[in-house]
C-alpha positions in Angstrom: 24.5 42.8 105.1 21.1 43.9 104.3 19.0 43.0 101.3 16.5 45.1 98.8 12.8 43.8 97.9 13.2 41.0 95.8 12.5 41.5 92.4 9.0 40.4 91.5 8.8 41.7 87.4 8.5 38.6 85.3 10.0 40.4 82.5 12.8 42.8 83.1 11.6 47.0 82.2 13.7 49.1 79.7 14.3 53.0 80.7 11.8 54.5 78.2 10.6 57.4 78.3 7.5 58.0 75.7 4.3 60.0 75.8 1.1 58.1 77.8 -2.8 59.2 77.7 -4.4 57.7 80.3 -7.8 57.6 81.2 -9.3 56.4 84.7 -13.0 55.3 85.4 -14.9 58.3 84.3 -12.1 61.0 85.0 -11.0 63.0 81.7 -8.0 61.5 80.0 -4.6 63.0 81.4 -1.4 62.7 79.9 2.3 61.4 81.3 6.1 60.2 80.7 6.7 56.9 80.8 10.3 56.5 82.9 10.4 52.6 82.4 8.4 49.5 80.9 7.7 46.2 79.5 4.8 43.9 77.7 3.5 43.6 81.2 4.3 46.9 83.2 4.4 50.4 83.4 5.6 53.0 85.6 5.0 56.5 84.5 4.7 60.7 85.9 1.9 62.5 85.8 0.3 65.5 87.4 -3.5 63.8 87.7 -4.5 62.0 91.0 -4.1 58.3 90.3 -4.6 56.4 93.1 -3.5 52.7 94.1 -6.3 50.1 93.4 -7.2 52.1 89.7 -8.1 50.7 86.6 -5.9 52.1 83.3 -7.0 52.7 80.1 -3.9 54.0 78.5 -3.2 54.6 74.6 1.0 54.8 73.7 3.5 53.9 71.3 6.0 51.1 72.0 9.3 51.1 71.1 11.0 48.8 68.7 12.4 47.3 71.2 9.3 45.5 72.6 7.4 45.5 69.5 9.9 42.6 67.5 11.0 46.1 65.6 8.6 48.2 64.6 6.7 51.4 66.9 2.8 50.3 67.8 1.0 52.2 68.5 -1.0 49.8 71.3 -4.0 50.5 74.1 -3.4 48.9 77.7 -6.0 48.0 80.3 -3.9 47.9 83.9 -4.0 48.1 88.1 -2.2 50.5 89.8 0.1 48.2 91.9 1.6 51.4 93.7 1.5 55.2 93.6 4.3 58.1 95.4 5.6 61.5 94.7 8.3 62.6 92.5 11.0 64.0 94.4 11.0 67.8 93.6 8.6 67.7 90.7 4.6 67.9 92.3 4.0 64.8 90.3 3.1 61.9 91.0 4.7 58.5 90.2 2.7 56.0 89.2 3.4 52.1 88.7 1.0 49.9 86.9 0.5 45.9 85.9 -0.5 45.7 82.5 -3.2 43.3 81.8 -4.3 42.9 78.1 -2.5 45.0 75.6 -4.0 45.8 72.0 -2.8 46.6 68.9 -3.7 50.3 67.2 -4.7 50.4 63.5 -2.0 52.7 62.4 -3.3 56.1 60.6 -1.9 57.9 57.3 -0.3 61.4 58.0 
């Protein structure tokens, strides 16, 4: 019987789709859509060229499941661990390890 790769994640990822603003180095900010995320990892799809090993700064609205009950805007620093071509869409799938999360203040409407 064939076994899959052993699970390396320290926290389970939730299947959540939220918009994410992504910046890598001096490149202009781009956007993406998450497939899943946890407090220390994220997978998202984007049209931008992002390479394995890149450092990212991301801004997104974490869902209540990850913030003890309330949505929260956060800024994250992350390292790209894997990049893959998304089947049929022309987009790129990016898996990244989140090193740091900072809560952003709410902006009154």
